[in-house]
C-alpha positions in Angstrom: 163.6 102.7 -218.1 167.2 103.5 -217.9 169.4 101.6 -214.9 170.5 104.1 -212.4 172.9 101.9 -210.1 176.4 101.7 -211.7 177.1 97.9 -212.4 180.7 97.9 -211.9 180.5 99.4 -209.0 178.7 96.7 -207.3 180.4 94.3 -208.4 182.9 95.1 -205.8 181.1 95.1 -202.7 180.2 91.9 -200.9 176.8 90.4 -200.6 176.8 91.4 -196.7 177.9 95.3 -197.8 174.5 95.3 -200.2 172.6 93.9 -197.3 173.1 96.6 -194.8 173.1 99.4 -197.5 169.7 98.2 -198.5 168.1 97.5 -194.7 165.4 99.3 -193.9 166.2 101.7 -190.7 162.7 102.5 -189.6 162.1 98.4 -189.7 164.9 97.6 -187.5 164.0 100.1 -184.8 160.6 98.8 -184.8 161.6 94.8 -184.3 164.3 96.2 -181.6 161.2 97.6 -179.8 159.3 94.6 -180.3 162.0 92.3 -179.1 162.7 94.2 -176.0 159.0 94.1 -175.3 158.6 90.5 -175.5 162.3 90.0 -173.3 160.5 92.4 -170.4 157.1 90.3 -170.6 159.3 87.0 -169.8 161.6 88.9 -167.1 158.0 90.1 -165.6 156.1 86.8 -165.9 159.4 84.6 -164.3 159.3 87.7 -161.5 155.7 87.1 -160.7 156.3 83.7 -160.6 159.2 83.8 -157.9 157.2 86.4 -155.5 153.9 84.2 -155.2 153.4 82.1 -152.1 152.7 78.8 -152.5 150.9 77.2 -149.4 150.3 73.0 -149.2 146.6 74.0 -148.4 146.2 75.3 -151.9 147.2 72.4 -153.4 144.8 70.8 -151.5 147.1 69.1 -148.6 146.1 69.6 -145.1 148.3 70.4 -142.2 148.0 67.7 -140.8 149.0 65.1 -143.9 152.1 67.9 -144.1 153.3 66.7 -140.3 152.4 63.1 -141.0 155.0 63.4 -144.4 157.5 65.1 -142.6 157.5 62.6 -139.2 157.6 59.6 -142.3 160.4 60.9 -143.8 162.5 61.7 -140.6 161.7 58.5 -138.8 163.4 56.6 -142.1 166.7 58.8 -141.5 
């Protein structure tokens, strides 16, 4: 089988130029799309976490215990 590429032309190119020429354009587009989806999922989950209200009753602390904790910290200062 004959080698169709010219070896003397490839010697003058840097390894980076050879990688760029051999890069699969469709794969690059697909990888970019997947990375954008991952970043979007992370941003969405962080946004949902910041929008979720947290009350002390969900954590098992009653309002009386919360008041006592606030009064004791105010009395210390």
